[in-house]
N, C-alpha and C positions, 0 to 999 in steps of 0.2 A: 504493500500500500504506500503510495506516495502522495505527499501534499505539496501542491504548487501554489504558493500564495494562499488565497482563500478557497481555491478550487481543489477538491480532493478527488483523485482519480483512483478507481479500484480496478484491478485486473485479475483475471483468472487464467490459469494455464489449462488449455483443453487437452483431451486425452492424446491428441496427435502431436502435442508439443507446441502448438501455436498459442500466442498470447492474445486474449481478447479483452476488450474493454467492457466493463459492466456499466459504464455511464448511461448507456441507452436504457438499461433496465431501470435505473433510478429516475431518469428525467423523462422517459417516454413509456411509463408503465401502461398507458392506455393503448399502446401499440405493441402487441406481442411480437417478439423477435423470432423469426423463423430462419434457422441455419440450414441451408441446402448444401449437402456435401456431394 
């Protein structure tokens, strides 16, 4: 977890090793995020 100024960015590591941002989950909860592999 990193804090840049007043903006806090949260990341999670996916099973395939990629790093994805969770900001969309917090700021766009009304829009479900669909990950197409």
